[in-house]
C-alpha positions in Angstrom: 148.0 164.6 55.0 150.7 164.2 57.6 150.3 160.7 59.0 151.9 158.9 61.9 151.9 155.1 62.0 152.7 154.4 65.6 154.2 151.1 66.8 154.8 149.7 63.3 158.1 148.3 62.3 157.0 146.5 59.1 156.2 149.7 57.0 153.0 148.0 55.6 150.5 150.7 56.7 153.0 153.5 56.2 153.7 152.5 52.6 150.0 152.2 51.8 149.6 155.8 52.8 152.7 156.9 50.9 151.4 155.1 47.8 148.4 157.4 48.0 150.6 160.5 48.1 150.6 161.2 51.8 153.5 162.3 54.1 153.6 159.2 56.3 156.1 157.9 58.8 156.3 154.8 60.8 157.5 154.8 64.4 158.6 151.9 66.6 161.2 150.9 69.1 162.5 148.4 66.5 164.1 149.4 63.2 161.9 149.2 60.1 161.8 146.1 58.1 161.1 148.1 54.9 163.1 151.1 53.7 161.1 154.3 54.1 160.5 157.1 56.6 160.8 155.7 60.1 161.5 157.1 63.5 163.1 154.5 65.8 162.2 155.4 69.3 159.3 156.1 71.6 156.2 157.4 69.7 155.5 159.7 72.7 158.6 161.7 71.7 157.0 162.7 68.4 153.3 162.5 69.1 152.8 166.3 69.4 154.4 167.0 66.0 151.2 168.3 64.3 150.0 165.1 62.7 146.6 165.0 60.9 146.1 161.3 61.4 147.6 158.5 63.6 147.1 154.8 63.1 148.4 153.2 66.3 149.3 149.5 66.8 150.2 149.4 70.5 151.8 146.1 71.6 149.2 143.6 72.7 151.5 141.4 74.8 149.9 142.5 78.1 146.5 143.4 76.7 145.1 140.6 74.5 142.6 138.2 76.1 144.5 135.4 74.3 146.9 135.7 77.2 144.3 135.9 79.9 145.7 133.0 81.8 148.7 135.2 82.7 146.8 138.3 83.6 147.2 137.8 87.4 151.0 137.9 86.9 150.9 141.0 84.7 149.1 143.6 86.8 151.9 146.2 86.6 152.6 145.5 82.9 148.9 145.8 82.1 148.6 149.1 84.0 151.5 150.5 82.0 150.2 149.1 78.7 146.7 150.7 79.4 148.3 154.0 80.3 150.2 153.9 76.9 146.9 153.3 75.1 145.3 156.2 76.9 148.2 158.5 75.9 147.7 157.5 72.3 143.9 157.9 72.3 144.0 161.1 74.2 146.6 162.8 72.0 145.7 166.0 70.2 145.9 164.4 66.8 142.5 165.1 65.1 142.0 161.7 63.6 143.0 158.5 65.3 142.6 154.8 64.7 144.0 152.4 67.4 144.0 148.7 66.5 144.5 145.7 68.8 143.1 142.2 69.1 140.3 141.4 71.4 141.7 142.9 74.6 141.2 144.4 78.0 141.1 147.8 76.3 137.4 147.0 75.8 136.7 146.6 79.5 139.2 149.1 81.0 138.9 152.0 78.6 136.0 151.6 76.2 134.5 149.2 73.7 135.9 149.3 70.1 134.0 151.1 67.4 134.5 148.2 65.0 135.9 144.7 64.8 137.3 143.7 61.4 138.6 140.4 59.9 141.3 139.9 57.2 138.7 138.0 55.1 136.8 141.3 54.7 139.8 142.7 52.8 140.9 140.0 50.4 142.7 137.6 52.8 141.2 134.2 53.5 142.0 134.2 57.1 140.4 135.0 60.5 142.0 137.3 63.0 139.6 139.5 64.9 141.0 143.0 65.0 139.4 145.8 67.1 139.4 149.4 66.0 139.0 152.4 68.3 138.3 155.4 66.2 138.3 159.2 66.6 136.8 161.3 63.8 137.1 158.4 61.3 134.4 156.4 59.6 134.1 152.6 60.1 136.2 150.7 57.5 134.1 149.2 54.7 134.9 145.7 53.5 136.7 145.8 50.2 136.9 142.2 49.1 135.1 139.5 51.1 136.6 136.1 50.4 135.9 132.5 51.3 138.3 129.9 52.6 138.6 131.4 56.1 141.4 129.8 58.1 142.7 130.7 61.5 146.4 130.4 60.4 147.6 133.1 62.8 146.1 131.3 65.8 147.6 128.0 64.7 151.1 129.4 64.1 153.7 127.2 65.7 156.0 128.6 68.3 159.1 130.3 67.0 161.5 133.2 67.9 159.6 135.5 65.4 156.1 134.3 66.1 155.2 137.6 67.9 156.4 139.6 65.0 154.6 137.5 62.4 151.4 137.7 64.4 151.6 141.5 64.6 151.8 142.2 60.9 148.9 144.1 59.3 147.4 142.5 56.2 148.0 144.5 53.0 144.3 144.6 52.2 143.5 146.2 55.5 146.4 148.7 55.1 145.1 149.6 51.6 141.6 150.1 52.9 142.8 152.4 55.6 144.7 154.5 53.1 141.8 154.6 50.7 139.0 155.3 53.2 140.6 157.5 55.9 142.2 160.2 53.7 
């Protein structure tokens, strides 16, 4: 399969699909943190390049309800972020998964098809992640673990906090590659 991993700089999801033998490329405005096929630029530049599957991780900065106290100051930014999400979801790619935390996508576009947690995929942490799916099944839990901690929520301020909070857990990436191809 030809797979586009949109808005991913880490290479985690891309590499999970490559490990399964697929032609996968990550795309982000940032350079990749992990060597591998990566397009540095706007995903909308390559979205019509005959992909079979897209996993999209649009920035949540102006969408996540964790930042609701700033929503009244972000009206234009939210409008642009929602338009970007619509462009991703409405692309002609046959299979799409869009992930984001609990966000205004649910009220402004549509409810998610599924909400997953890292502890469902071998990581003892909580981080509710919504999935909006097109022609894909719900992800099945692969390794439910105890010891659930909200480490991501408690992460102290730092210059890289936003990057660290945006990383996809390996167990979730592996489940996507196993179950969606």
